[in-house]
Every structure is written in structure tokens, then in C-alpha cells.
C-alpha positions in Angstrom: 1.5 18.4 -5.4 2.2 17.8 -1.9 1.9 13.8 -1.2 -0.2 13.2 1.8 1.2 10.5 3.6 -1.1 7.7 6.1 -0.7 7.7 9.9 1.9 5.2 10.9 -1.0 3.4 12.7 -3.3 3.4 9.7 -4.2 -0.7 9.0 -4.3 -2.0 5.8 -5.4 -5.5 4.0 -2.5 -6.2 2.2 -3.1 -9.2 -0.7 -0.1 -10.5 -2.1 -0.4 -13.2 -4.7 -2.8 -15.5 -2.7 -1.3 -14.4 0.6 -3.4 -11.8 2.9 -2.5 -10.3 5.9 -3.0 -7.2 8.0 -0.2 -4.4 8.6 -0.1 -0.8 9.3 1.5 1.5 7.5 4.8 1.8 9.9 4.9 -2.0 9.6 4.5 -2.0 5.3 7.4 0.8 4.9 9.8 -1.1 7.3 9.2 -4.4 6.0 6.5 -7.1 6.1 8.4 -10.1 5.7 11.6 -11.5 4.9 11.4 -11.1 1.1 13.1 -7.9 -0.4 10.7 -8.5 -3.8 7.7 -8.8 -2.0 8.6 -6.1 0.5 9.4 -3.2 -2.0 6.3 -4.6 -4.2 3.9 -3.7 -1.2 6.1 -0.1 -0.1 5.6 0.7 -4.0 1.9 -0.2 -3.7 1.5 2.0 -0.6 3.1 5.1 -2.1 1.1 4.4 -5.4 -2.0 4.7 -3.0 -1.3 7.8 -1.3 0.2 9.3 -4.1 -3.5 8.6 -5.9 -5.4 9.6 -2.7 -3.2 13.0 -2.9 -5.4 14.4 -6.0 -7.8 17.1 -6.2 -10.9 15.0 -7.2 -12.8 11.4 -6.4 -9.2 10.3 -6.0 -9.1 11.4 -2.5 -12.0 9.3 -1.6 -10.1 5.7 -2.4 -10.2 3.2 -0.1 -7.9 0.7 -1.9 -5.3 -0.1 -4.7 -4.3 -3.0 -6.5 -1.2 -3.4 -9.4 1.7 -5.2 -10.1 4.9 -4.0 -8.6 8.2 -5.7 -8.7 6.6 -8.6 -10.8 3.7 -9.4 -8.0 0.3 -8.6 -7.9 -0.3 -6.2 -5.1 -3.9 -5.0 -3.5 -3.8 -2.8 -0.6 -7.5 -2.0 1.1 -7.7 0.8 4.2 -8.8 -1.7 6.9 
């Protein structure tokens, strides 16, 4: 299965624990802050959302994704 990647300019609402901010796919891929654990968690969440949206059914219409990566609770929503 081919994973469909978001365009670099696609904006997301990112929630990590109690912190909430907006970032583009490009910003997420290059790192959203100084904490490596947080960057890795948000990048893995983006990869997971892209993989999920690449599915053949209703998954392709998904607009958000939540889970725990690197021990942090992360939620991404397409803005």
C-alpha cells in the first residue's frame, strides 16, 4: 500500500498533553520544539494519521487521530 503524504503546507491542530498549538506538516516533520521526545511523538502521530488515511474505506475521510507515542498523549486534527 502506498502511503499518501500530506502537503507540506497542510495545517494541523496539535495537542500534546495539556499543550495545544497549530503547526504545518513541514513544521512537524522538522520538529516543533526543543524537546526531542515531543518532536518524535508528534512526528509518529503524523505518520500514523497518513498511514490510516491511505486506507481504502472510510479511513480515507478521517480528519484527526489520537494516541500515545513516546509516552506522550498526542492528538492531531486537520485544521
